[in-house]
C-alpha positions in Angstrom: 0.0 0.0 0.0 1.3 3.7 -0.8 2.1 6.2 2.0 0.2 9.0 2.4 1.0 11.3 4.4 -1.4 14.1 5.9 -1.9 17.0 8.3 -4.6 16.3 11.4 -5.3 18.0 14.1 -7.5 16.9 17.0 -8.2 17.4 20.6 -9.9 15.8 23.4 -10.6 17.0 26.6 -10.9 14.9 30.1 -11.4 11.7 28.3 -9.6 9.3 30.1 -8.9 5.6 28.7 -10.7 6.7 25.3 -8.4 5.3 22.7 -8.4 7.0 18.8 -7.7 4.6 16.0 -6.7 6.4 13.0 -7.5 3.8 10.3 -7.3 5.3 7.1 -3.1 6.1 7.8 -2.5 2.3 8.8 -3.3 -1.1 7.8 -4.5 -3.0 10.1 -4.3 -6.9 9.8 -8.0 -8.3 10.1 -8.5 -11.9 10.7 -9.0 -14.6 7.9 -12.5 -14.9 8.7 -13.3 -11.6 8.1 -15.5 -10.4 4.8 -13.9 -8.1 2.1 -15.0 -5.9 -0.6 -12.8 -5.3 -3.9 -13.5 -3.2 -7.2 -12.0 -1.1 -9.6 -12.0 2.6 -10.1 -11.7 4.0 -13.5 -12.3 7.1 -15.7 -14.6 7.5 -18.2 -12.6 5.9 -20.8 -11.9 3.0 -18.8 -8.6 3.6 -17.3 -7.2 2.6 -13.9 -7.4 5.5 -11.5 -4.4 5.3 -8.7 -4.5 7.2 -5.3 -8.4 7.0 -4.8 -9.2 6.2 -1.0 -12.2 4.0 -0.7 -13.9 4.2 2.5 -16.3 2.0 4.0 -19.2 2.6 6.9 -21.7 0.9 8.5 -25.6 1.4 8.1 -24.9 4.0 11.2 -22.1 5.9 9.5 -19.2 4.1 11.6 -16.3 4.3 9.8 -15.0 0.8 9.8 -11.8 0.4 7.1 -10.4 1.5 3.7 -8.8 0.6 0.7 -6.2 2.7 -1.9 -6.1 2.1 -5.8 -3.1 0.7 -7.1 -2.1 2.1 -10.1 -4.3 0.0 -12.7 -7.2 1.3 -10.1 -7.7 -1.8 -8.4 -8.9 -1.7 -4.7 -9.5 -4.4 -1.5 -10.9 -3.5 1.9 -10.4 -6.2 4.2 -11.5 -7.1 7.8 -15.2 -6.2 7.4 -17.9 -8.2 9.6 -21.0 -9.3 8.2 -23.4 -6.5 7.1 -24.3 -3.8 4.9 -21.7 -1.1 3.8 -21.6 2.4 1.9 -18.6 3.2 0.1 -17.0 6.8 -0.7 -14.6 7.0 -3.4 -12.4 10.1 -2.5 -11.0 11.6 -5.2 -8.8 13.6 -3.2 -5.7 14.9 -5.3 -6.0 12.7 -7.9 -8.5 15.4 -9.5 -11.3 13.2 -9.9 -14.8 13.9 -8.2 -15.6 12.5 -5.0 -18.3 9.9 -5.1 -20.7 7.8 -3.2 -21.3 3.8 -4.3 -23.0 3.7 -7.0 -22.2 6.8 -8.4 -24.3 8.9 -5.9 -23.2 12.1 -4.2 -24.0 11.8 -0.6 -24.0 8.7 2.2 -27.5 8.6 2.2 -28.5 8.1 -1.4 -25.8 5.5 -1.8 -26.4 1.8 -2.2 -25.4 -0.8 0.2 -22.6 -3.6 -0.7 -23.6 -6.4 1.4 -20.6 -8.4 2.8 -20.5 -12.0 4.6 -17.5 -13.1 6.7 -14.9 -15.2 4.9 -16.2 -14.3 1.3 -15.6 -11.3 -1.0 -17.9 -8.9 -2.3 -16.3 -8.1 -5.6 -17.3 -5.7 -8.8 -18.0 -3.2 -6.4 -16.7 -0.5 -9.3 -16.8 3.5 -10.0 -16.4 5.4 -12.7 -14.9 9.1 -11.9 -15.2 12.3 -13.4 -12.3 14.5 -13.6 -13.5 17.6 -11.7 -12.7 21.1 -12.1 -9.8 23.0 -10.6 -9.7 26.9 -9.0 -6.2 28.2 -8.8 -4.9 31.4 -7.6 -1.9 33.0 -5.3 -2.3 34.3 -1.8 -0.1 37.4 -0.8 0.4 39.7 2.0 0.2 43.5 1.6 3.9 43.8 -0.2 2.6 41.1 -2.9 5.1 38.7 -1.5 3.5 34.9 -1.3 2.3 33.6 1.9 3.0 29.8 2.6 1.1 27.5 5.2 -2.7 28.7 4.0 -5.2 26.4 3.9 -7.8 27.3 1.2 -10.9 25.6 1.5 -14.0 25.0 -1.2 -17.4 24.7 0.0 -20.2 24.1 -2.1 -23.7 25.8 -2.0 -25.3 23.5 0.6 -21.9 24.8 2.9 -20.3 21.0 2.7 -17.0 21.1 2.3 -15.4 19.7 -1.1 -11.4 19.7 -1.1 -8.9 21.6 -0.3 -5.5 23.2 -1.2 -2.4 24.8 0.3 -0.2 27.6 -0.2 3.6 27.0 -1.7 6.2 29.2 -0.5 5.2 31.3 -3.6 1.7 31.7 -2.3 0.4 29.9 -5.3 -2.7 27.5 -4.6 -4.5 24.7 -6.5 -7.7 22.9 -5.4 -8.9 19.9 -7.8 -11.6 17.4 -7.8 -14.7 20.0 -7.8 -18.4 19.2 -9.3 -19.4 21.4 -11.6 -21.7 24.3 -9.7 -20.4 27.4 -7.6 -18.3 27.7 -4.9 -17.0 29.8 -1.3 -13.4 29.5 -0.4 -12.1 30.3 2.7 -8.4 31.4 3.2 -7.4 30.1 6.6 -4.3 31.7 7.7 -4.3 30.6 11.3 -1.4 28.6 11.2 0.6 31.2 8.7 -0.2 34.0 11.2 -2.8 36.0 9.1 -6.4 37.4 9.5 -8.6 34.1 7.8 -10.7 35.8 5.3 -13.5 34.4 2.4 -13.2 35.3 -1.1 -13.3 38.1 -2.1 -11.8 39.8 1.1 -15.2 39.1 2.9 -15.9 37.9 6.6 -18.0 35.2 6.3 -19.7 32.1 3.8 -22.3 33.9 3.5 -21.1 37.2 2.3 -18.6 35.4 0.4 -18.3 35.9 -3.3 -19.0 32.7 -5.3 -16.8 31.2 -7.7 -18.1 29.0 -10.8 -16.9 26.2 -11.7 -16.9 23.7 -14.5 -15.7 19.7 -14.7 -12.8 19.0 -16.7 -11.8 23.1 -16.6 -9.6 25.2 -14.7 -10.8 28.5 -13.0 -7.7 30.3 -12.2 -6.5 34.1 -10.9 -8.9 33.2 -7.7 -6.2 35.6 -5.3 -6.2 37.1 -1.8 -4.4 39.6 -0.2 -3.9 38.8 3.6 -3.2 41.0 6.7 -1.2 39.7 9.4 -3.1 39.1 12.5 -2.4 40.1 16.0 -1.0 37.6 18.2 -1.3 36.7 22.0 1.5 34.7 24.4 1.7 33.9 27.7 2.4 31.3 30.4 0.4 28.3 32.1 2.1 27.4 35.6 1.3 25.7 38.2 1.2 27.0 42.0 4.5 26.6 42.7 5.2 28.1 39.4 6.2 25.2 37.3 4.6 25.2 33.6 2.4 23.2 32.8 2.7 21.3 29.2 -0.3 20.4 27.0 -2.8 22.9 27.7 -4.9 24.0 25.1 -5.5 28.0 24.7 -9.0 29.0 23.1 -9.4 32.7 22.0 -13.1 33.3 21.3 -14.5 36.9 19.8 -16.8 39.3 21.7 -19.4 37.2 19.5 -18.4 33.9 21.7 -17.1 32.6 18.4 -14.1 30.5 18.4 -11.0 32.0 16.7 -7.7 30.8 16.8 -5.8 28.0 19.9 -2.4 27.6 21.3 -0.8 24.7 23.0 1.5 24.7 26.0 5.3 23.8 25.4 7.4 21.8 28.1 8.0 25.3 29.8 4.2 26.6 29.8 4.8 28.8 27.3 1.8 29.4 24.7 1.4 31.2 21.0 -2.1 31.8 19.5 -1.8 33.6 16.2 -3.6 35.3 13.2 -6.5 37.0 15.3 -8.4 40.0 13.9 -8.5 43.3 16.0 -10.7 43.1 18.3 -11.3 41.8 22.1 -11.1 38.0 22.9 -11.5 36.0 25.9 -9.6 33.2 26.4 -9.9 29.6 28.0 -7.2 27.7 29.6 -8.2 23.6 29.1 -6.6 21.2 31.7 -8.0 18.0 29.6 -6.1 15.5 30.3 -3.2 17.2 32.4 -5.7 17.1 35.8 -5.9 20.7 35.9 -8.8 23.1 36.6 -10.3 24.4 33.4 -10.2 28.2 33.9 -10.9 31.3 31.6 -8.9 34.6 32.0 -8.2 36.3 34.1 -8.7 32.8 36.8 -12.6 33.1 36.4 -14.9 30.2 35.9 -17.1 31.8 32.4 -16.7 33.2 29.4 -18.9 36.0 30.7 -16.9 36.6 33.6 -13.6 36.4 31.8 -11.6 39.3 31.5 -11.3 40.7 27.8 -7.6 40.8 26.1 -7.5 43.5 23.6 -5.7 42.2 20.6 -4.4 44.4 17.4 -3.3 43.2 14.2 0.1 43.4 13.5 0.9 43.6 16.9 1.9 41.0 20.1 -0.1 40.9 23.3 2.0 39.1 26.0 1.8 38.5 29.3 -1.5 36.9 29.4 -0.4 33.9 31.8 -2.8 31.7 34.0 -2.0 29.7 37.1 -3.5 26.5 37.1 -4.9 24.5 40.2 -4.4 20.8 40.1 -8.2 19.3 40.2 -10.1 16.5 42.0 -10.4 13.3 40.5 -13.2 10.6 40.8 -12.7 6.7 40.1 -14.6 3.9 40.0 -15.8 0.4 38.2 -18.7 -0.3 36.1 -20.1 -4.1 36.3 -23.0 -6.1 35.3 -25.2 -8.2 37.5 -22.4 -10.7 37.7 -19.4 -8.8 38.3 -18.0 -8.7 35.4 -16.5 -5.2 33.7 -18.2 -3.4 31.3 -16.5 -1.9 28.4 -17.5 1.5 26.4 -19.5 2.9 29.0 -18.9 7.1 28.5 -19.2 7.9 32.4 -19.8 12.0 32.5 -19.5 14.0 35.6 -22.2 17.1 35.7 -22.0 20.0 37.9 -24.7 21.4 40.1 -26.0 24.0 36.9 -26.0 20.7 34.6 -22.8 21.5 32.9 -20.9 18.9 31.9 -17.9 21.1 30.5 -16.0 18.1 29.1 -15.9 15.9 32.6 -15.6 12.7 30.6 -14.3 9.1 31.6 -14.8 5.9 29.6 -14.8 2.2 31.0 -11.7 0.0 30.0 -12.1 -3.7 29.3 -12.2 -4.5 33.1 -14.9 -1.5 33.9 -12.5 0.9 35.3 -12.9 4.4 34.4 -11.4 7.8 35.9 -11.9 11.6 35.3 -9.6 14.1 36.2 -9.6 18.2 36.2 -12.9 18.6 38.4 -13.1 21.6 40.5 -14.1 21.6 43.8 -17.8 20.9 44.3 -20.5 18.1 44.0 -21.5 15.9 40.5 -24.1 14.0 39.5 -22.8 11.2 37.6 -23.8 9.8 34.5 -23.6 6.1 33.3 -24.2 5.7 29.5 -25.0 2.3 28.4 -25.5 3.5 24.8 -24.9 0.5 22.4 -23.4 -1.5 25.1 -26.7 -3.3 25.6 -26.6 -2.2 29.0 -29.3 0.7 30.8 -28.3 4.4 31.3 -28.4 5.1 34.7 -27.0 8.0 37.0 -25.0 7.2 40.4 -26.5 5.6 42.6 -28.5 3.4 40.6 -30.6 6.6 40.0 -32.9 7.1 36.9 -32.6 10.8 36.4 -30.2 13.7 37.3 -32.4 15.1 40.0 -32.5 12.1 41.9 -29.1 11.5 41.4 -27.0 10.9 44.5 -24.4 13.9 44.7 -20.3 13.0 44.8 -18.3 15.2 46.4 -15.0 16.3 44.8 -11.9 18.3 46.5 -9.5 19.8 44.0 -6.2 17.7 44.1 -7.6 15.1 46.0 -9.7 11.4 44.8 -13.0 10.3 45.3 -12.8 6.9 45.1 -15.1 3.6 44.6 -17.6 5.4 42.8 -19.5 2.3 40.9 -22.1 0.7 39.0 -23.6 -1.9 38.2 -25.7 -2.1 35.1 -28.7 -4.0 34.0 -29.0 -5.7 30.7 -31.4 -3.5 29.2 -34.6 -4.8 26.9 -34.3 -4.7 23.0 -36.6 -4.1 20.2 -36.3 -5.3 17.2 -38.5 -5.5 13.5 -38.1 -4.7 9.6 -39.3 -1.6 7.7 -40.5 -2.1 4.3 -42.5 -0.7 1.4 -46.0 -1.7 0.4 -44.3 -4.5 -2.0 -42.5 -6.2 1.6 -39.1 -5.2 0.4 -36.6 -3.7 3.4 -35.8 -0.2 3.4 -32.2 0.9 4.1 -31.0 3.9 5.7 -34.5 4.5 8.3 -33.5 5.9 11.7 -35.9 4.1 14.7 -36.1 6.3 17.8 -37.5 5.2 21.3 -39.0 7.7 23.5 -40.2 6.6 26.8 -43.8 7.8 28.4 -42.1 11.1 29.4 -41.6 11.6 25.5 -37.3 11.6 26.6 -35.5 9.9 23.7 -33.6 6.9 25.1 -31.9 5.1 22.1 -32.5 4.4 18.5 -31.4 2.1 15.9 -30.7 2.2 12.2 -32.1 0.1 9.6 -30.2 -2.4 7.4 -30.4 -3.5 3.6 -32.9 -6.0 4.4 -34.9 -3.2 6.6 -34.3 -4.7 9.8 -33.1 -2.6 13.0 -32.4 -3.2 16.6 -32.5 -1.0 19.5 -31.0 -2.1 22.7 -30.5 -1.1 26.4 -34.0 -0.1 26.7 -35.0 0.1 30.8 -38.6 -1.8 31.6 -41.4 0.3 30.3 -43.5 1.6 27.4 -42.2 3.1 24.2 -43.2 5.1 21.5 -41.2 4.5 18.3 -40.4 6.9 15.5 -39.5 5.8 12.1 -37.7 8.8 10.8 -37.6 8.5 6.7 -34.9 11.1 6.5 -33.6 10.7 3.1 -34.9 7.3 2.8 -37.3 8.9 -0.1 -40.2 7.2 2.1 -42.4 9.2 4.6 -41.8 9.0 8.5 -44.3 7.3 10.9 -44.7 6.5 14.7 -45.6 3.3 15.2 -48.3 1.7 14.4 -48.6 3.6 11.4 -49.3 7.1 13.6 -48.9 10.5 13.0 -47.8 11.7 16.3 -46.0 10.7 19.5 -49.7 11.2 21.7 -51.1 9.0 19.0 -48.6 5.8 18.5 -49.1 2.6 19.8 -47.0 1.9 22.9 -44.4 -1.1 22.7 -44.3 -2.7 26.2 -40.6 -3.5 27.1 -39.0 -5.9 29.9 -35.6 -5.7 31.0 -33.4 -8.5 29.8 -36.0 -9.5 26.8 -36.4 -9.0 23.4 -39.7 -7.6 21.9 -39.8 -8.4 18.5 -41.6 -7.9 15.3 -42.3 -3.8 15.7 -42.6 -3.6 12.0 -43.3 -0.5 9.9 -44.8 -0.1 6.1 -43.8 3.2 5.0 -44.9 5.4 1.9 -42.7 6.7 -0.5 -42.7 10.3 -0.3 -43.6 10.9 -3.5 -46.7 9.4 -3.0 -49.7 11.9 -2.6 -51.2 11.4 1.1 -54.9 11.3 2.4 -56.2 11.1 5.9 -58.8 9.0 7.5 -60.2 10.4 10.7 -61.5 7.6 12.3 -63.8 8.0 15.3 -64.6 5.5 18.4 -68.2 6.4 19.8 -71.0 4.9 21.5 -71.7 3.4 24.9 -69.7 0.2 24.4 -66.2 -0.8 23.1 -64.3 -2.6 20.5 -61.9 -2.0 17.7 -61.1 -1.2 14.6 -58.5 -2.5 12.7 -57.5 -1.5 8.6 -56.2 -3.1 5.8 -53.9 -2.7 4.7 -52.0 -2.2 7.8 -51.9 1.2 9.8 -55.2 1.0 12.3 -55.6 -0.9 15.1 -57.3 0.8 17.8 -60.2 1.3 20.2 -59.5 4.8 20.5 -60.0 7.8 17.8 -57.3 8.5 15.6 -56.0 10.0 12.4 -54.1 7.8 10.0 -52.6 8.7 6.5 -53.0 6.6 3.1 -51.6 6.5 -0.3 -53.9 8.9 -2.4 -56.1 6.1 -4.9 -55.7 3.2 -2.7 -58.5 1.2 -1.4 -58.9 0.6 2.1 -60.9 -1.8 4.6 -61.7 -1.3 7.8 -63.3 -4.1 10.5 -64.8 -3.6 13.9 -64.1 -6.4 16.5 -66.4 -6.1 19.4 -65.1 -5.9 23.0 -67.2 -8.3 25.3 -70.7 -7.2 26.6 -70.6 -4.9 23.5 -72.3 -4.6 20.1 -71.5 -3.1 17.0 -74.3 -0.6 16.2 -72.3 0.4 12.6 -70.1 2.6 11.0 -71.2 6.6 9.9 -70.0 9.3 7.9 -68.1 8.0 4.6 -69.1 4.5 5.4 -72.6 3.3 6.3 -74.1 -0.4 7.7 -72.0 -3.4 10.0 -69.9 -5.4 7.6 -66.6 -4.4 7.2 -66.1 -0.7 5.7 -64.8 -0.5 2.2 -63.4 2.8 1.3 -61.5 4.3 -1.9 -59.4 6.7 -0.1 -59.2 9.1 -3.2 -59.4 12.3 -0.6 -59.4 12.6 3.0 -62.5 10.4 4.5 -64.3 10.7 8.0 -65.7 7.6 9.4 -67.7 6.8 12.7 -67.7 3.1 14.4 -70.2 3.1 17.2 -70.2 0.5 19.7 -72.9 0.0 22.3 -73.6 -1.6 25.5 -75.6 -4.8 24.9 -78.3 -4.7 27.6 -80.6 -7.6 25.6 -78.4 -10.3 27.1 -77.0 -9.2 30.2 -79.3 -10.9 32.7 -80.3 -15.2 32.1 -83.0 -17.2 34.1 -82.9 -20.8 33.0 -81.6 -20.1 29.6 -83.8 -17.0 29.0 -82.1 -13.8 28.3 -83.5 -10.7 29.9 -82.4 -6.9 29.7 -83.0 -6.3 33.8 -83.5 -7.9 36.6 -86.7 -6.0 37.8 -89.8 -4.4 36.1 -92.2 -6.3 34.5 -90.2 -8.1 32.2 -87.2 -8.4 34.4 -85.8 -11.9 34.9 -87.0 -11.4 39.2 -90.6 -11.8 38.2 -90.3 -14.8 35.8 -88.1 -16.5 38.5 -89.4 -18.9 41.1 -88.1 -20.0 44.4 -85.2 -21.7 44.2 -84.1 -20.1 40.7 -80.6 -18.7 40.3 -80.2 -15.8 38.6 -76.8 -14.9 36.4 -75.6 -11.4 35.4 -72.6 -10.1 33.4 -69.6 -8.8 35.0 -70.9 -5.4 33.9 -73.0 -2.3 35.9 -76.9 -2.3 35.9 -78.7 0.9 36.8 -82.3 0.0 38.6 -84.4 0.3 41.8 -83.9 -3.2 43.0 -87.1 -3.8 45.0 -87.3 -7.4 46.3 -91.1 -8.2 47.4 -92.4 -11.2 45.7 -91.7 -13.8 48.4 -89.2 -15.5 47.0 -86.1 -17.4 47.9 -83.8 -16.2 44.8 -79.7 -16.5 44.2 -78.3 -13.6 42.3 -74.6 -14.6 40.6 -72.7 -11.6 39.5 -69.8 -11.3 37.6 -70.4 -13.4 34.6 -68.6 -13.4 30.9 -70.7 -12.8 27.8 -70.9 -16.3 27.1 -72.3 -17.3 30.6 -69.2 -19.5 30.8 -67.5 -18.8 34.1 -67.8 -15.7 36.8 -64.4 -14.6 37.4 -65.6 -11.3 37.5 -68.4 -9.0 39.6 -71.1 -7.4 38.8 -72.2 -3.6 40.6 -75.8 -2.9 41.5 -76.2 1.2 40.5 -79.4 1.9 42.5 -81.5 1.1 46.0 -81.7 -2.4 46.8 -84.4 -3.3 49.2 -85.3 -6.6 50.0 -89.1 -6.3 51.3 -90.7 -9.9 51.1 -88.7 -13.1 50.4 -84.8 -14.2 50.6 -82.0 -13.2 48.6 -78.4 -15.2 48.3 -75.6 -12.9 46.5 -72.1 -13.8 44.9 -69.8 -11.5 43.1 -72.1 -8.2 43.6 -71.1 -5.2 44.4 -73.5 -2.4 45.6 -73.5 1.1 45.4 
C-alpha cells in the first residue's frame, strides 16, 4: 500500500481511557474470517485511477476500514464483519470528483454493499469524472506570497469539497471539484494571517461565489491577507512550574472560536492570526488534570477578563496559574460482577454543566475522570450500544434523583461504582408496500415522558435493533430522513401522542415491531376515525395502519383501497358505521380524498341477565328476570353495571350470581348494582355483587 501523509489536528478534553485509532493512516491485519470488498476505479475511458481512497461505512455512519487504489485502479477493503456497507470514493489529489457507490453524491443516497465474513464481494466498481480546478495566489500587503495557508472549497450547501495549501510563492491549486458555485475560505490561522473568505469577505454567507466547471480550470482566484494579532503567555501551577499540553482557546466578542495555542514543556503558548478585537481566553486542563479556567482566573466566558488584540502586534503576558483538579474513579460492572467496557461516564455540576468532564470504561470496567474543580457532581453512566441501561449514580434514573459525589481539587474520590442492568431490546423490519426492506431509516425509542432513550438504524434488508432500554412503555418513531419514504410513528400513527405503545422488559426482546412506509413522492390522504357509543371495540385496517380502540387519524396513499373491520369487546355490540361508511359489515373505502368515519359500539343490554336459559335486559320490572323466577332459581348476571331500583318483594327465595363473562361460562368478575336495593319479602342469596 502506498504511504500517504496527511495533516491531522485533533483535540480531546478530559476523556481518560479513550483510544483513538486512525484506520485510514495505517493498515491493520484482519482475521482470516473477515469479509472483503474489491473492485476497480476507472475514468470515463476505462483507464484505472491510482491513489483513490475507498472508505467503507456501516449503516450507522461508522467508519469501518479503507482501501487505496493501485496504478490499475484496483482496490481491496478487508476486515469487514458481516453486514451492509456504503462506500465513498474520495478523489482527493487525483483530480477526480468524489462520489459514493453507486455513482451517488451522498451517504444517504448511496447503494448498500452486502458483505459476508469469509467471502469477497467483488465488482464494486466506480467510474469517476475529472473535476474542475480552482487556482490562485495568496499574498500579503507587500505582494509577497504567503506559504502555509489552507484554502478550503465549500459547495452551495456549505459542505466541504476539497482544499489546497499555498506553496512558498503563495500559489495554490484545488482539484476534483464538481460543476457548480463554490465559496472559498483562506484559513491563515497557522500562518499568522487573518482568515478571510473570497473576495476579502468575513463569512461564507457574504463570500463571492466562484463558478467551476468539471474538466476546466478557474484561475486568478487570489487573496491578499493581513498579518493578524498575536497573544502569548505562560501557564504554570501553584509552584510556578510550567504546565505542558494545555489548550488555550481564543473567542471573539460574539463567542465564536477564532484560534488556539498549545503550551510547550515550559508552559509557554502562542496564538496567532487574530483580527483586531477583544477576546476571551479559555485554558483547558484536559488530561493534564488541572482545572479549566478562563482568563483571568475566572470560571466562565461571561466573567472572563477581555484581552485586546491589534492586527500586526503581540499582546504578551496573558498568563494563567492553574490548580490541580479533583479526580473521580470507579468501576462499572454487570450483575455478575464482570466489568463492562465502553461506557461513557459523565460528571455534571449543579448547573447541569458537563464542561468536558468524562471518563470511558476500560475492558475491566474501570474509569477515571480528572480535572474537576471542588464541588458536588452528578455522574451519568451511559450504556449506549453496550446493551446496558443508562443510569445515574447511585442506581438512579435521573439527574435530579442522583446521589451527589463530593470532589475536592487535588484529591481523589474513589469507589464511585455502578452496576448496570442489561436492557430490553426492540427489533423489527421496515418495508415498503411491496414488502421490500428499506435501508437507512432511523428508529427512535422515546419513553412515556417523551424523552429519547436510544435508537437503531435499518440495514439493507430493513431490519433494525434498539438495545439498552429500561422496562417500560415506549413510542417508536420511524424517521424516513433521506430514504425517500415518509416517516411515521408506530403503528402507522402521525404523532407521539397517537402512537401505539411498545412494552419492553429489561433483559428481553420485543420483536416484530414493524413498519410499512410510503414513498415521499406519493400523495397522502387522511382518514379520521372516531370511536363512539356506550360500548367498546377495536377497528383494524387492511392495509395495515389502523389497529385501535380509540379515535385516531392515519395517512394512506391517495387512490388506495382501504377496508376497516370492527371487532367487539365483551358486553358490547357493533351498532354500525357512519360518515363515509354505512352499515354493520366491513367498511370499504376508496381513499381518493380525505375521509371521515365513525364506528359506534354500544353496550349490549339485551343479554345481560339470564334465567334458566332465557335472556333478559333487566332484573326488576314487568319483563325482568325476578318476575319470572320461582323459589330456588338462580339469576345469572354479566360482570358489568346495572342501573335500576332493586326492590325484591315477591316472597321468593332466589340467588343472584354476578360477574359472568358474555358467554356465561365463568363468573370470575363482579357485577355492580347502581341504585337502591330493598328486600321487602322473601330471601336473597348473592355472589360476586357490588352494591353502590
